[in-house]
Structure formats: structure tokens, C-alpha cells
C-alpha positions in Angstrom: -44.7 -26.8 18.4 -45.1 -23.1 17.6 -45.7 -22.0 14.0 -43.6 -19.2 12.6 -45.9 -16.3 11.5 -44.2 -15.9 8.1 -42.1 -18.0 5.9 -39.0 -16.1 4.5 -40.8 -15.7 1.2 -43.9 -14.3 2.8 -41.8 -11.9 4.9 -39.9 -10.7 1.9 -43.2 -10.2 0.0 -44.6 -8.1 2.8 -41.5 -6.0 3.2 -41.5 -5.3 -0.6 -45.2 -4.3 -0.3 -44.4 -1.9 2.5 -41.5 -0.3 0.5 -43.7 0.0 -2.6 -46.5 1.7 -0.6 -43.9 4.0 1.0 -42.5 5.0 -2.4 -46.0 5.6 -3.9 -47.1 7.7 -0.9 -43.8 9.7 -1.0 -44.2 10.5 -4.6 -47.8 11.6 -4.2 -46.8 13.7 -1.2 -44.0 15.4 -3.1 -46.3 16.2 -6.0 -48.9 17.5 -3.5 -46.3 19.8 -1.8 -44.9 20.9 -5.2 -48.4 21.9 -6.4 -49.1 23.7 -3.1 -45.8 25.6 -3.1 -45.1 26.0 -6.8 -48.5 26.9 -8.3 -50.2 30.1 -7.1 -53.7 28.8 -7.0 -56.5 30.5 -5.2 -57.0 29.3 -1.7 -60.2 27.4 -2.3 -58.7 25.4 -5.3 -55.6 24.6 -3.2 -57.7 23.5 -0.2 -59.9 21.3 -2.4 -56.8 19.7 -4.1 -55.1 19.0 -0.8 -58.3 17.6 0.7 -59.0 15.3 -2.3 -55.4 14.0 -2.4 -55.4 13.4 1.3 -58.6 11.4 1.1 -57.1 9.4 -1.8 -54.0 8.6 0.2 -56.0 7.6 3.3 -58.2 5.2 1.2 -55.0 3.7 -0.4 -53.5 3.2 3.1 -56.6 1.5 4.3 -56.8 -0.7 1.2 -53.2 -1.8 1.5 -52.6 -2.1 5.3 -56.1 -3.1 6.4 -56.6 -5.4 3.5 -59.7 -3.7 2.3 -58.6 -3.3 -1.3 
């Protein structure tokens, strides 16, 4: 007899986790774009900011979806 990969409760928990992660990453991206467009920072400050935020988002994604966190 085959075993279902998820119970309905586990499935709902995983879907909620994905929506939460999507919301967090969307908010961070909106802030990132707002800073890039709205503030008139020198190029090197802007490049450093975008690089740091991108690395933070990548680490967060790895932690959530690869179960490293």
C-alpha cells in the first residue's frame, strides 16, 4: 500500500510556509527597488546595498527551501 507524501495538515503547513516566504521576499524586493529608484545614492553605495540584500535573500531562500536554517 502506497503512503501519501503529506497529510492534509502537513500540506496546508507547507503551503502557508511558501506564501509567507513569498510575502517576505516580495516586501524586501519592493523596498530594494524603492531604495534603488527613490534615493539618489552614489553608484558604489547602491551597488553595495543591492548586493548585500540579494545575498541576504539568497541565504533566506536556501534556509527555507533547502532546510538549512
